[in-house]
PyMOL Python script that loads the backbone (N, CA, C, O; Angstrom):
from pymol import cmd

cmd.read_pdbstr("""\
ATOM      1  N   UNK A   1     -27.359  51.581 -57.077  1.00  0.00           N
ATOM      2  CA  UNK A   1     -28.269  52.671 -56.812  1.00  0.00           C
ATOM      3  C   UNK A   1     -28.610  53.417 -58.091  1.00  0.00           C
ATOM      4  O   UNK A   1     -29.756  53.816 -58.293  1.00  0.00           O
ATOM      5  N   UNK A   2     -27.628  53.604 -58.946  1.00  0.00           N
ATOM      6  CA  UNK A   2     -27.905  54.349 -60.174  1.00  0.00           C
ATOM      7  C   UNK A   2     -28.779  53.556 -61.142  1.00  0.00           C
ATOM      8  O   UNK A   2     -29.416  54.140 -62.019  1.00  0.00           O
ATOM      9  N   UNK A   3     -28.814  52.240 -60.991  1.00  0.00           N
ATOM     10  CA  UNK A   3     -29.693  51.460 -61.858  1.00  0.00           C
ATOM     11  C   UNK A   3     -31.156  51.711 -61.495  1.00  0.00           C
ATOM     12  O   UNK A   3     -32.034  51.563 -62.345  1.00  0.00           O
ATOM     13  N   UNK A   4     -31.425  52.084 -60.260  1.00  0.00           N
ATOM     14  CA  UNK A   4     -32.793  52.386 -59.835  1.00  0.00           C
ATOM     15  C   UNK A   4     -33.154  53.815 -60.213  1.00  0.00           C
ATOM     16  O   UNK A   4     -34.215  54.062 -60.787  1.00  0.00           O
ATOM     17  N   UNK A   5     -32.271  54.759 -59.889  1.00  0.00           N
ATOM     18  CA  UNK A   5     -32.530  56.173 -60.189  1.00  0.00           C
ATOM     19  C   UNK A   5     -31.214  56.817 -60.598  1.00  0.00           C
ATOM     20  O   UNK A   5     -30.390  57.111 -59.732  1.00  0.00           O
ATOM     21  N   UNK A   6     -30.987  57.046 -61.891  1.00  0.00           N
ATOM     22  CA  UNK A   6     -29.718  57.600 -62.361  1.00  0.00           C
ATOM     23  C   UNK A   6     -29.487  59.046 -61.915  1.00  0.00           C
ATOM     24  O   UNK A   6     -28.351  59.518 -61.967  1.00  0.00           O
ATOM     25  N   UNK A   7     -30.518  59.756 -61.481  1.00  0.00           N
ATOM     26  CA  UNK A   7     -30.370  61.153 -61.066  1.00  0.00           C
ATOM     27  C   UNK A   7     -30.108  61.287 -59.554  1.00  0.00           C
ATOM     28  O   UNK A   7     -30.018  62.397 -59.030  1.00  0.00           O
ATOM     29  N   UNK A   8     -29.992  60.172 -58.882  1.00  0.00           N
ATOM     30  CA  UNK A   8     -29.781  60.192 -57.432  1.00  0.00           C
ATOM     31  C   UNK A   8     -28.323  60.552 -57.126  1.00  0.00           C
ATOM     32  O   UNK A   8     -27.410  59.859 -57.574  1.00  0.00           O
ATOM     33  N   UNK A   9     -28.098  61.639 -56.362  1.00  0.00           N
ATOM     34  CA  UNK A   9     -26.716  61.994 -56.030  1.00  0.00           C
ATOM     35  C   UNK A   9     -26.193  61.099 -54.890  1.00  0.00           C
ATOM     36  O   UNK A   9     -26.891  60.864 -53.904  1.00  0.00           O
ATOM     37  N   UNK A  10     -24.995  60.624 -55.040  1.00  0.00           N
ATOM     38  CA  UNK A  10     -24.375  59.795 -54.013  1.00  0.00           C
ATOM     39  C   UNK A  10     -23.200  60.544 -53.398  1.00  0.00           C
ATOM     40  O   UNK A  10     -22.323  61.054 -54.095  1.00  0.00           O
ATOM     41  N   UNK A  11     -23.213  60.591 -52.086  1.00  0.00           N
ATOM     42  CA  UNK A  11     -22.113  61.228 -51.356  1.00  0.00           C
ATOM     43  C   UNK A  11     -21.834  60.407 -50.101  1.00  0.00           C
ATOM     44  O   UNK A  11     -22.732  59.782 -49.538  1.00  0.00           O
ATOM     45  N   UNK A  12     -20.625  60.421 -49.693  1.00  0.00           N
ATOM     46  CA  UNK A  12     -20.220  59.697 -48.493  1.00  0.00           C
ATOM     47  C   UNK A  12     -20.624  58.227 -48.547  1.00  0.00           C
ATOM     48  O   UNK A  12     -21.328  57.737 -47.663  1.00  0.00           O
ATOM     49  N   UNK A  13     -20.190  57.547 -49.557  1.00  0.00           N
ATOM     50  CA  UNK A  13     -20.471  56.125 -49.704  1.00  0.00           C
ATOM     51  C   UNK A  13     -19.347  55.354 -49.009  1.00  0.00           C
ATOM     52  O   UNK A  13     -18.174  55.488 -49.355  1.00  0.00           O
ATOM     53  N   UNK A  14     -19.735  54.545 -48.023  1.00  0.00           N
ATOM     54  CA  UNK A  14     -18.767  53.756 -47.266  1.00  0.00           C
ATOM     55  C   UNK A  14     -19.247  52.323 -47.162  1.00  0.00           C
ATOM     56  O   UNK A  14     -20.428  52.027 -47.341  1.00  0.00           O
ATOM     57  N   UNK A  15     -18.307  51.441 -46.869  1.00  0.00           N
ATOM     58  CA  UNK A  15     -18.693  50.053 -46.650  1.00  0.00           C
ATOM     59  C   UNK A  15     -19.288  49.910 -45.254  1.00  0.00           C
ATOM     60  O   UNK A  15     -19.080  50.753 -44.381  1.00  0.00           O
ATOM     61  N   UNK A  16     -20.030  48.827 -45.066  1.00  0.00           N
ATOM     62  CA  UNK A  16     -20.652  48.579 -43.772  1.00  0.00           C
ATOM     63  C   UNK A  16     -19.581  48.327 -42.706  1.00  0.00           C
ATOM     64  O   UNK A  16     -19.750  48.721 -41.552  1.00  0.00           O
ATOM     65  N   UNK A  17     -18.492  47.678 -43.086  1.00  0.00           N
ATOM     66  CA  UNK A  17     -17.406  47.435 -42.142  1.00  0.00           C
ATOM     67  C   UNK A  17     -16.803  48.751 -41.651  1.00  0.00           C
ATOM     68  O   UNK A  17     -16.518  48.884 -40.460  1.00  0.00           O
ATOM     69  N   UNK A  18     -16.603  49.723 -42.539  1.00  0.00           N
ATOM     70  CA  UNK A  18     -16.069  51.024 -42.150  1.00  0.00           C
ATOM     71  C   UNK A  18     -17.015  51.722 -41.176  1.00  0.00           C
ATOM     72  O   UNK A  18     -16.567  52.263 -40.165  1.00  0.00           O
ATOM     73  N   UNK A  19     -18.280  51.718 -41.459  1.00  0.00           N
ATOM     74  CA  UNK A  19     -19.254  52.371 -40.580  1.00  0.00           C
ATOM     75  C   UNK A  19     -19.312  51.692 -39.214  1.00  0.00           C
ATOM     76  O   UNK A  19     -19.452  52.360 -38.190  1.00  0.00           O
ATOM     77  N   UNK A  20     -19.205  50.364 -39.202  1.00  0.00           N
ATOM     78  CA  UNK A  20     -19.213  49.633 -37.937  1.00  0.00           C
ATOM     79  C   UNK A  20     -17.994  50.004 -37.097  1.00  0.00           C
ATOM     80  O   UNK A  20     -18.117  50.279 -35.903  1.00  0.00           O
ATOM     81  N   UNK A  21     -16.810  50.009 -37.728  1.00  0.00           N
ATOM     82  CA  UNK A  21     -15.589  50.349 -36.989  1.00  0.00           C
ATOM     83  C   UNK A  21     -15.628  51.789 -36.482  1.00  0.00           C
ATOM     84  O   UNK A  21     -15.165  52.074 -35.378  1.00  0.00           O
ATOM     85  N   UNK A  22     -16.173  52.681 -37.277  1.00  0.00           N
ATOM     86  CA  UNK A  22     -16.266  54.076 -36.864  1.00  0.00           C
ATOM     87  C   UNK A  22     -17.217  54.234 -35.678  1.00  0.00           C
ATOM     88  O   UNK A  22     -16.961  55.040 -34.783  1.00  0.00           O
ATOM     89  N   UNK A  23     -18.304  53.477 -35.665  1.00  0.00           N
ATOM     90  CA  UNK A  23     -19.250  53.580 -34.554  1.00  0.00           C
ATOM     91  C   UNK A  23     -18.696  52.946 -33.288  1.00  0.00           C
ATOM     92  O   UNK A  23     -19.087  53.337 -32.188  1.00  0.00           O
ATOM     93  N   UNK A  24     -17.795  51.977 -33.412  1.00  0.00           N
ATOM     94  CA  UNK A  24     -17.209  51.306 -32.249  1.00  0.00           C
ATOM     95  C   UNK A  24     -15.926  51.978 -31.754  1.00  0.00           C
ATOM     96  O   UNK A  24     -15.375  51.560 -30.736  1.00  0.00           O
ATOM     97  N   UNK A  25     -15.449  52.988 -32.436  1.00  0.00           N
ATOM     98  CA  UNK A  25     -14.178  53.616 -32.075  1.00  0.00           C
ATOM     99  C   UNK A  25     -14.233  54.221 -30.680  1.00  0.00           C
ATOM    100  O   UNK A  25     -13.300  54.029 -29.901  1.00  0.00           O
ATOM    101  N   UNK A  26     -15.281  54.936 -30.343  1.00  0.00           N
ATOM    102  CA  UNK A  26     -15.384  55.570 -29.032  1.00  0.00           C
ATOM    103  C   UNK A  26     -15.473  54.520 -27.927  1.00  0.00           C
ATOM    104  O   UNK A  26     -14.854  54.663 -26.873  1.00  0.00           O
ATOM    105  N   UNK A  27     -16.245  53.468 -28.174  1.00  0.00           N
ATOM    106  CA  UNK A  27     -16.371  52.400 -27.183  1.00  0.00           C
ATOM    107  C   UNK A  27     -15.026  51.714 -26.969  1.00  0.00           C
ATOM    108  O   UNK A  27     -14.654  51.424 -25.832  1.00  0.00           O
ATOM    109  N   UNK A  28     -14.310  51.456 -28.029  1.00  0.00           N
ATOM    110  CA  UNK A  28     -13.003  50.805 -27.916  1.00  0.00           C
ATOM    111  C   UNK A  28     -12.029  51.690 -27.143  1.00  0.00           C
ATOM    112  O   UNK A  28     -11.284  51.202 -26.294  1.00  0.00           O
ATOM    113  N   UNK A  29     -12.034  52.974 -27.433  1.00  0.00           N
ATOM    114  CA  UNK A  29     -11.150  53.901 -26.723  1.00  0.00           C
ATOM    115  C   UNK A  29     -11.498  53.938 -25.237  1.00  0.00           C
ATOM    116  O   UNK A  29     -10.605  53.946 -24.389  1.00  0.00           O
ATOM    117  N   UNK A  30     -12.779  53.961 -24.922  1.00  0.00           N
ATOM    118  CA  UNK A  30     -13.216  53.979 -23.525  1.00  0.00           C
ATOM    119  C   UNK A  30     -12.765  52.714 -22.803  1.00  0.00           C
ATOM    120  O   UNK A  30     -12.303  52.788 -21.664  1.00  0.00           O
ATOM    121  N   UNK A  31     -12.890  51.574 -23.438  1.00  0.00           N
ATOM    122  CA  UNK A  31     -12.465  50.321 -22.817  1.00  0.00           C
ATOM    123  C   UNK A  31     -10.958  50.275 -22.599  1.00  0.00           C
ATOM    124  O   UNK A  31     -10.498  49.764 -21.579  1.00  0.00           O
ATOM    125  N   UNK A  32     -10.198  50.793 -23.528  1.00  0.00           N
ATOM    126  CA  UNK A  32      -8.739  50.825 -23.368  1.00  0.00           C
ATOM    127  C   UNK A  32      -8.367  51.734 -22.204  1.00  0.00           C
ATOM    128  O   UNK A  32      -7.510  51.377 -21.396  1.00  0.00           O
ATOM    129  N   UNK A  33      -8.994  52.900 -22.105  1.00  0.00           N
ATOM    130  CA  UNK A  33      -8.693  53.816 -21.008  1.00  0.00           C
ATOM    131  C   UNK A  33      -9.108  53.216 -19.664  1.00  0.00           C
ATOM    132  O   UNK A  33      -8.421  53.411 -18.661  1.00  0.00           O
ATOM    133  N   UNK A  34     -10.218  52.493 -19.638  1.00  0.00           N
ATOM    134  CA  UNK A  34     -10.652  51.822 -18.419  1.00  0.00           C
ATOM    135  C   UNK A  34      -9.650  50.744 -18.012  1.00  0.00           C
ATOM    136  O   UNK A  34      -9.355  50.588 -16.827  1.00  0.00           O
ATOM    137  N   UNK A  35      -9.133  50.009 -18.974  1.00  0.00           N
ATOM    138  CA  UNK A  35      -8.131  48.976 -18.682  1.00  0.00           C
ATOM    139  C   UNK A  35      -6.843  49.603 -18.144  1.00  0.00           C
ATOM    140  O   UNK A  35      -6.220  49.052 -17.237  1.00  0.00           O
ATOM    141  N   UNK A  36      -6.444  50.738 -18.691  1.00  0.00           N
ATOM    142  CA  UNK A  36      -5.244  51.426 -18.196  1.00  0.00           C
ATOM    143  C   UNK A  36      -5.465  51.899 -16.761  1.00  0.00           C
ATOM    144  O   UNK A  36      -4.577  51.756 -15.921  1.00  0.00           O
ATOM    145  N   UNK A  37      -6.636  52.457 -16.474  1.00  0.00           N
ATOM    146  CA  UNK A  37      -6.940  52.916 -15.120  1.00  0.00           C
ATOM    147  C   UNK A  37      -6.984  51.739 -14.142  1.00  0.00           C
ATOM    148  O   UNK A  37      -6.498  51.852 -13.017  1.00  0.00           O
ATOM    149  N   UNK A  38      -7.556  50.628 -14.557  1.00  0.00           N
ATOM    150  CA  UNK A  38      -7.613  49.448 -13.695  1.00  0.00           C
ATOM    151  C   UNK A  38      -6.215  48.892 -13.426  1.00  0.00           C
ATOM    152  O   UNK A  38      -5.912  48.496 -12.301  1.00  0.00           O
ATOM    153  N   UNK A  39      -5.384  48.860 -14.430  1.00  0.00           N
ATOM    154  CA  UNK A  39      -4.012  48.396 -14.250  1.00  0.00           C
ATOM    155  C   UNK A  39      -3.228  49.298 -13.303  1.00  0.00           C
ATOM    156  O   UNK A  39      -2.460  48.820 -12.468  1.00  0.00           O
ATOM    157  N   UNK A  40      -3.428  50.598 -13.439  1.00  0.00           N
ATOM    158  CA  UNK A  40      -2.757  51.545 -12.540  1.00  0.00           C
ATOM    159  C   UNK A  40      -3.237  51.362 -11.102  1.00  0.00           C
ATOM    160  O   UNK A  40      -2.435  51.387 -10.169  1.00  0.00           O
ATOM    161  N   UNK A  41      -4.541  51.178 -10.926  1.00  0.00           N
ATOM    162  CA  UNK A  41      -5.087  50.966  -9.587  1.00  0.00           C
ATOM    163  C   UNK A  41      -4.546  49.676  -8.969  1.00  0.00           C
ATOM    164  O   UNK A  41      -4.219  49.639  -7.782  1.00  0.00           O
ATOM    165  N   UNK A  42      -4.454  48.634  -9.769  1.00  0.00           N
ATOM    166  CA  UNK A  42      -3.908  47.374  -9.279  1.00  0.00           C
ATOM    167  C   UNK A  42      -2.440  47.533  -8.874  1.00  0.00           C
ATOM    168  O   UNK A  42      -2.022  47.037  -7.827  1.00  0.00           O
ATOM    169  N   UNK A  43      -1.671  48.217  -9.698  1.00  0.00           N
ATOM    170  CA  UNK A  43      -0.258  48.454  -9.387  1.00  0.00           C
ATOM    171  C   UNK A  43      -0.111  49.257  -8.092  1.00  0.00           C
ATOM    172  O   UNK A  43       0.722  48.917  -7.253  1.00  0.00           O
ATOM    173  N   UNK A  44      -0.899  50.306  -7.921  1.00  0.00           N
ATOM    174  CA  UNK A  44      -0.835  51.103  -6.696  1.00  0.00           C
ATOM    175  C   UNK A  44      -1.231  50.278  -5.477  1.00  0.00           C
ATOM    176  O   UNK A  44      -0.642  50.428  -4.406  1.00  0.00           O
ATOM    177  N   UNK A  45      -2.222  49.413  -5.635  1.00  0.00           N
ATOM    178  CA  UNK A  45      -2.630  48.554  -4.533  1.00  0.00           C
ATOM    179  C   UNK A  45      -1.540  47.587  -4.119  1.00  0.00           C
ATOM    180  O   UNK A  45      -1.308  47.381  -2.928  1.00  0.00           O
ATOM    181  N   UNK A  46      -0.871  46.994  -5.090  1.00  0.00           N
ATOM    182  CA  UNK A  46       0.207  46.040  -4.795  1.00  0.00           C
ATOM    183  C   UNK A  46       1.377  46.757  -4.127  1.00  0.00           C
ATOM    184  O   UNK A  46       1.942  46.251  -3.158  1.00  0.00           O
ATOM    185  N   UNK A  47       1.743  47.924  -4.636  1.00  0.00           N
ATOM    186  CA  UNK A  47       2.838  48.689  -4.040  1.00  0.00           C
ATOM    187  C   UNK A  47       2.481  49.117  -2.623  1.00  0.00           C
ATOM    188  O   UNK A  47       3.330  49.077  -1.733  1.00  0.00           O
ATOM    189  N   UNK A  48       1.242  49.523  -2.404  1.00  0.00           N
ATOM    190  CA  UNK A  48       0.804  49.904  -1.060  1.00  0.00           C
ATOM    191  C   UNK A  48       0.827  48.736  -0.100  1.00  0.00           C
ATOM    192  O   UNK A  48       1.277  48.872   1.038  1.00  0.00           O
ATOM    193  N   UNK A  49       0.344  47.589  -0.549  1.00  0.00           N
ATOM    194  CA  UNK A  49       0.353  46.385   0.288  1.00  0.00           C
ATOM    195  C   UNK A  49       1.782  46.001   0.646  1.00  0.00           C
ATOM    196  O   UNK A  49       2.069  45.672   1.797  1.00  0.00           O
ATOM    197  N   UNK A  50       2.673  46.042  -0.330  1.00  0.00           N
ATOM    198  CA  UNK A  50       4.087  45.741  -0.077  1.00  0.00           C
ATOM    199  C   UNK A  50       4.662  46.723   0.951  1.00  0.00           C
ATOM    200  O   UNK A  50       5.403  46.323   1.849  1.00  0.00           O
ATOM    201  N   UNK A  51       4.324  47.987   0.819  1.00  0.00           N
ATOM    202  CA  UNK A  51       4.828  48.991   1.743  1.00  0.00           C
ATOM    203  C   UNK A  51       4.370  48.757   3.171  1.00  0.00           C
ATOM    204  O   UNK A  51       5.151  48.904   4.111  1.00  0.00           O
ATOM    205  N   UNK A  52       3.106  48.392   3.335  1.00  0.00           N
ATOM    206  CA  UNK A  52       2.582  48.130   4.680  1.00  0.00           C
ATOM    207  C   UNK A  52       3.275  46.923   5.307  1.00  0.00           C
ATOM    208  O   UNK A  52       3.660  46.964   6.475  1.00  0.00           O
ATOM    209  N   UNK A  53       3.432  45.857   4.539  1.00  0.00           N
ATOM    210  CA  UNK A  53       4.099  44.664   5.052  1.00  0.00           C
ATOM    211  C   UNK A  53       5.564  44.960   5.372  1.00  0.00           C
ATOM    212  O   UNK A  53       6.067  44.534   6.412  1.00  0.00           O
ATOM    213  N   UNK A  54       6.254  45.685   4.487  1.00  0.00           N
ATOM    214  CA  UNK A  54       7.659  46.016   4.731  1.00  0.00           C
ATOM    215  C   UNK A  54       7.804  46.882   5.972  1.00  0.00           C
ATOM    216  O   UNK A  54       8.736  46.687   6.751  1.00  0.00           O
ATOM    217  N   UNK A  55       6.911  47.825   6.167  1.00  0.00           N
ATOM    218  CA  UNK A  55       6.967  48.676   7.358  1.00  0.00           C
ATOM    219  C   UNK A  55       6.728  47.857   8.619  1.00  0.00           C
ATOM    220  O   UNK A  55       7.414  48.039   9.624  1.00  0.00           O
ATOM    221  N   UNK A  56       5.762  46.963   8.564  1.00  0.00           N
ATOM    222  CA  UNK A  56       5.458  46.121   9.719  1.00  0.00           C
ATOM    223  C   UNK A  56       6.658  45.242  10.088  1.00  0.00           C
ATOM    224  O   UNK A  56       6.985  45.102  11.266  1.00  0.00           O
ATOM    225  N   UNK A  57       7.298  44.665   9.106  1.00  0.00           N
ATOM    226  CA  UNK A  57       8.462  43.822   9.362  1.00  0.00           C
ATOM    227  C   UNK A  57       9.612  44.662   9.907  1.00  0.00           C
ATOM    228  O   UNK A  57      10.311  44.234  10.826  1.00  0.00           O
ATOM    229  N   UNK A  58       9.811  45.845   9.352  1.00  0.00           N
ATOM    230  CA  UNK A  58      10.917  46.683   9.828  1.00  0.00           C
ATOM    231  C   UNK A  58      10.699  47.118  11.273  1.00  0.00           C
ATOM    232  O   UNK A  58      11.668  47.303  12.009  1.00  0.00           O
ATOM    233  N   UNK A  59       9.453  47.285  11.691  1.00  0.00           N
ATOM    234  CA  UNK A  59       9.161  47.651  13.071  1.00  0.00           C
ATOM    235  C   UNK A  59       9.455  46.501  14.036  1.00  0.00           C
ATOM    236  O   UNK A  59       9.844  46.744  15.179  1.00  0.00           O
ATOM    237  N   UNK A  60       9.278  45.260  13.599  1.00  0.00           N
ATOM    238  CA  UNK A  60       9.474  44.102  14.472  1.00  0.00           C
ATOM    239  C   UNK A  60      10.859  43.495  14.343  1.00  0.00           C
ATOM    240  O   UNK A  60      11.174  42.552  15.069  1.00  0.00           O
ATOM    241  N   UNK A  61      11.677  43.987  13.469  1.00  0.00           N
ATOM    242  CA  UNK A  61      12.990  43.396  13.211  1.00  0.00           C
ATOM    243  C   UNK A  61      13.861  43.398  14.461  1.00  0.00           C
ATOM    244  O   UNK A  61      14.486  42.388  14.784  1.00  0.00           O
ATOM    245  N   UNK A  62      13.906  44.502  15.148  1.00  0.00           N
ATOM    246  CA  UNK A  62      14.730  44.592  16.358  1.00  0.00           C
ATOM    247  C   UNK A  62      14.218  43.646  17.435  1.00  0.00           C
ATOM    248  O   UNK A  62      15.000  42.973  18.107  1.00  0.00           O
ATOM    249  N   UNK A  63      12.911  43.600  17.592  1.00  0.00           N
ATOM    250  CA  UNK A  63      12.313  42.702  18.586  1.00  0.00           C
ATOM    251  C   UNK A  63      12.644  41.242  18.285  1.00  0.00           C
ATOM    252  O   UNK A  63      12.985  40.481  19.191  1.00  0.00           O
ATOM    253  N   UNK A  64      12.546  40.854  17.027  1.00  0.00           N
ATOM    254  CA  UNK A  64      12.848  39.470  16.642  1.00  0.00           C
ATOM    255  C   UNK A  64      14.331  39.174  16.883  1.00  0.00           C
ATOM    256  O   UNK A  64      14.676  38.088  17.350  1.00  0.00           O
ATOM    257  N   UNK A  65      15.200  40.123  16.569  1.00  0.00           N
ATOM    258  CA  UNK A  65      16.630  39.931  16.801  1.00  0.00           C
ATOM    259  C   UNK A  65      16.949  39.729  18.270  1.00  0.00           C
ATOM    260  O   UNK A  65      17.773  38.884  18.620  1.00  0.00           O
ATOM    261  N   UNK A  66      16.300  40.500  19.131  1.00  0.00           N
ATOM    262  CA  UNK A  66      16.528  40.349  20.576  1.00  0.00           C
ATOM    263  C   UNK A  66      16.044  38.985  21.048  1.00  0.00           C
ATOM    264  O   UNK A  66      16.710  38.331  21.850  1.00  0.00           O
ATOM    265  N   UNK A  67      14.898  38.559  20.558  1.00  0.00           N
ATOM    266  CA  UNK A  67      14.369  37.247  20.959  1.00  0.00           C
ATOM    267  C   UNK A  67      15.291  36.120  20.515  1.00  0.00           C
ATOM    268  O   UNK A  67      15.513  35.167  21.261  1.00  0.00           O
ATOM    269  N   UNK A  68      15.832  36.225  19.299  1.00  0.00           N
ATOM    270  CA  UNK A  68      16.768  35.196  18.813  1.00  0.00           C
ATOM    271  C   UNK A  68      18.022  35.208  19.677  1.00  0.00           C
ATOM    272  O   UNK A  68      18.539  34.144  20.019  1.00  0.00           O
ATOM    273  N   UNK A  69      18.517  36.375  20.032  1.00  0.00           N
ATOM    274  CA  UNK A  69      19.726  36.471  20.859  1.00  0.00           C
ATOM    275  C   UNK A  69      19.503  35.867  22.242  1.00  0.00           C
ATOM    276  O   UNK A  69      20.433  35.336  22.848  1.00  0.00           O
ATOM    277  N   UNK A  70      18.276  35.948  22.738  1.00  0.00           N
ATOM    278  CA  UNK A  70      17.971  35.378  24.049  1.00  0.00           C
ATOM    279  C   UNK A  70      17.642  33.891  23.986  1.00  0.00           C
ATOM    280  O   UNK A  70      17.401  33.270  25.021  1.00  0.00           O
ATOM    281  N   UNK A  71      17.627  33.307  22.778  1.00  0.00           N
ATOM    282  CA  UNK A  71      17.450  31.870  22.644  1.00  0.00           C
ATOM    283  C   UNK A  71      16.044  31.413  22.329  1.00  0.00           C
ATOM    284  O   UNK A  71      15.688  30.277  22.643  1.00  0.00           O
ATOM    285  N   UNK A  72      15.236  32.257  21.723  1.00  0.00           N
ATOM    286  CA  UNK A  72      13.877  31.850  21.383  1.00  0.00           C
ATOM    287  C   UNK A  72      13.895  30.801  20.273  1.00  0.00           C
ATOM    288  O   UNK A  72      14.749  30.838  19.387  1.00  0.00           O
ATOM    289  N   UNK A  73      12.963  29.885  20.329  1.00  0.00           N
ATOM    290  CA  UNK A  73      12.832  28.851  19.306  1.00  0.00           C
ATOM    291  C   UNK A  73      12.040  29.408  18.117  1.00  0.00           C
ATOM    292  O   UNK A  73      11.365  30.430  18.231  1.00  0.00           O
ATOM    293  N   UNK A  74      12.135  28.720  16.981  1.00  0.00           N
ATOM    294  CA  UNK A  74      11.455  29.145  15.756  1.00  0.00           C
ATOM    295  C   UNK A  74       9.944  29.264  15.970  1.00  0.00           C
ATOM    296  O   UNK A  74       9.322  30.216  15.499  1.00  0.00           O
ATOM    297  N   UNK A  75       9.363  28.310  16.670  1.00  0.00           N
ATOM    298  CA  UNK A  75       7.915  28.331  16.901  1.00  0.00           C
ATOM    299  C   UNK A  75       7.502  29.541  17.732  1.00  0.00           C
ATOM    300  O   UNK A  75       6.418  30.088  17.532  1.00  0.00           O
ATOM    301  N   UNK A  76       8.350  29.959  18.654  1.00  0.00           N
ATOM    302  CA  UNK A  76       8.034  31.133  19.462  1.00  0.00           C
ATOM    303  C   UNK A  76       8.126  32.418  18.656  1.00  0.00           C
ATOM    304  O   UNK A  76       7.416  33.381  18.946  1.00  0.00           O
ATOM    305  N   UNK A  77       8.966  32.445  17.678  1.00  0.00           N
ATOM    306  CA  UNK A  77       9.126  33.661  16.843  1.00  0.00           C
ATOM    307  C   UNK A  77       7.978  33.817  15.863  1.00  0.00           C
ATOM    308  O   UNK A  77       7.476  34.923  15.663  1.00  0.00           O
ATOM    309  N   UNK A  78       7.557  32.717  15.249  1.00  0.00           N
ATOM    310  CA  UNK A  78       6.520  32.801  14.227  1.00  0.00           C
ATOM    311  C   UNK A  78       5.120  32.742  14.794  1.00  0.00           C
ATOM    312  O   UNK A  78       4.163  33.076  14.096  1.00  0.00           O
ATOM    313  N   UNK A  79       4.972  32.327  16.041  1.00  0.00           N
ATOM    314  CA  UNK A  79       3.658  32.244  16.625  1.00  0.00           C
ATOM    315  C   UNK A  79       2.972  30.921  16.342  1.00  0.00           C
ATOM    316  O   UNK A  79       1.819  30.723  16.724  1.00  0.00           O
ATOM    317  N   UNK A  80       3.679  30.007  15.669  1.00  0.00           N
ATOM    318  CA  UNK A  80       3.120  28.686  15.381  1.00  0.00           C
ATOM    319  C   UNK A  80       3.648  27.688  16.401  1.00  0.00           C
ATOM    320  O   UNK A  80       4.812  27.743  16.797  1.00  0.00           O
ATOM    321  N   UNK A  81       2.792  26.793  16.814  1.00  0.00           N
ATOM    322  CA  UNK A  81       3.244  25.732  17.689  1.00  0.00           C
ATOM    323  C   UNK A  81       3.244  24.439  16.914  1.00  0.00           C
ATOM    324  O   UNK A  81       2.582  24.330  15.881  1.00  0.00           O
ATOM    325  N   UNK A  82       3.975  23.460  17.397  1.00  0.00           N
ATOM    326  CA  UNK A  82       4.050  22.171  16.695  1.00  0.00           C
ATOM    327  C   UNK A  82       2.729  21.416  16.762  1.00  0.00           C
ATOM    328  O   UNK A  82       2.498  20.537  15.931  1.00  0.00           O
ATOM    329  N   UNK A  83       1.852  21.721  17.715  1.00  0.00           N
ATOM    330  CA  UNK A  83       0.557  21.034  17.813  1.00  0.00           C
ATOM    331  C   UNK A  83      -0.410  21.466  16.721  1.00  0.00           C
ATOM    332  O   UNK A  83      -1.283  20.690  16.331  1.00  0.00           O
ATOM    333  N   UNK A  84      -0.271  22.692  16.220  1.00  0.00           N
ATOM    334  CA  UNK A  84      -1.206  23.183  15.193  1.00  0.00           C
ATOM    335  C   UNK A  84      -0.820  22.745  13.800  1.00  0.00           C
ATOM    336  O   UNK A  84      -1.604  22.902  12.864  1.00  0.00           O
ATOM    337  N   UNK A  85       0.370  22.201  13.642  1.00  0.00           N
ATOM    338  CA  UNK A  85       0.800  21.782  12.303  1.00  0.00           C
ATOM    339  C   UNK A  85       0.305  20.448  11.994  1.00  0.00           C
ATOM    340  O   UNK A  85       0.567  19.928  10.909  1.00  0.00           O
TER     341      UNK A  85
END
""", "prot")
cmd.dss("prot")
cmd.show_as("cartoon", "prot")
cmd.util.cbc("prot")
cmd.orient("prot")
């Protein structure tokens, strides 16, 4: 630059790579925060699904135990018949 105009004042001279990284910093931060939120949502969904299934099984546990004590077969407990397999 000084070879063209020696009286030209230069301030804040940066490389193009530095300027590119600085302009992408906000976007990168936003994407990281979005990934953290998505991971948290996925974790909450899995824990909720597990809770619903565990509650459902705990509600039927006594019923299944009584059926086994009365001599129910495996197919009668699971709801599957040998013809559908």
